[in-house]
Phi, psi and omega in degrees: 000133181275164182293140185295339185282338184236012183254159170300134182296127176227119180237166182216153168239128189230076180284157173260130182278055180256005180175192181285160176290120182267173187298318180297320177295320178298319178299316179298318179299317181296317179300314181295313180301316183296319179295316180300316182290322180292328185260002183066033183257201184244135176251118184254135172252119181237134181259118182265086190252038184274000174267097188292335183280333187245341181280128181226155176296325178300317179292326175301312181295324177298317180294315180298318180294323179294319178299315180295320179299324178284350182081021182262104176269149181241146183276332178219145178142194180304142179071351182244321183083201182143161185285344182263007182287180003288165188249019171242130184300326181295344178262006185244018185299330179295328180289326178289321178297320179294320179295321178297318179298320178298319180291327175297315180298326182275357181070025185268352180226164175212151180282141179238125184257004181296133180278163178300321180297318179296317181293320178297320180294318178295320179297315181297318180294319180294319181290332182275325191243341189240014175081013177137158181274127183253016179098179182301136186274010173064033180307318187266001187298323184250027175299145175300128183305323180294321178294319180298316179298317180300316182291324177294314181294334178281357177086016181289129180302141180202159171246171174246128182248147174289132176271092180296123184300138175288148180056039182293324189089169183300147174266112189236148174202160179257103180282138183293344178250310186276345185083208184288129181234140181222135176235135177290129184293334185292346178266000180278126179285154168286080190291154174286131176253329178226128183281175181302325182277005178090358181278147181279150172282167184304306185298323180291313182297319182297315179297314179302313182296311183297320180292313182292334178269001177070028180294128182261332182226125178255107182251119185203172181296154183287356172292345178267000184302321181289341176283338189298313179299324177296318180290325177298320177300323179289318174305313182295319181296330179271348181079024180263151173292145180272131180285175172279133179254145175220110183253000000 
């Protein structure tokens, strides 16, 4: 991915087909479309359909029809195609698997074998006795690599967690709306990037998609502001340039 300052503007709108296009989503779509048209850039429509229980083809068509009704045409995406496709997340699982392998090679992730019951018990104990839950306690972070391989090969269920670098320093970025934003890295959890069933988590999939599609500007609602430091850590772990954010 090229640096956002010297690249052709590429923006995206990425709705989930779990219902109709709501007003907030429409506003986000308009902002992205308007910037692309003003800058002579590309407007990408990507469907984030990784929720198998709620994502439907009917909702996809409802979203596409709503976009057309709003007069928002897209340069890449469903019904149009494009070189950065496919434009449905369920069709991009190979790209997430490749990104995970890259992070393994870079030592940026580690397998975690803690069960949901174990994690729930630790959370309950922390909330009862320690004044609050401070995130995953990194039990599996320093497992002997040979033991981890043995347990994986034995078929033991596991997730893959991001290895947040120690002594990282604040996670900072210049938001196009909020200005300079800073988050302390020490409050960042070793978040799950790939679940036990091999599916990617939201933050991991979004970073992979935006990087692989060459997105230069991420324009979205400010409810996503808290996701940004987590996503920046994933960009760094993959060695990708961080786009410009506007919340």
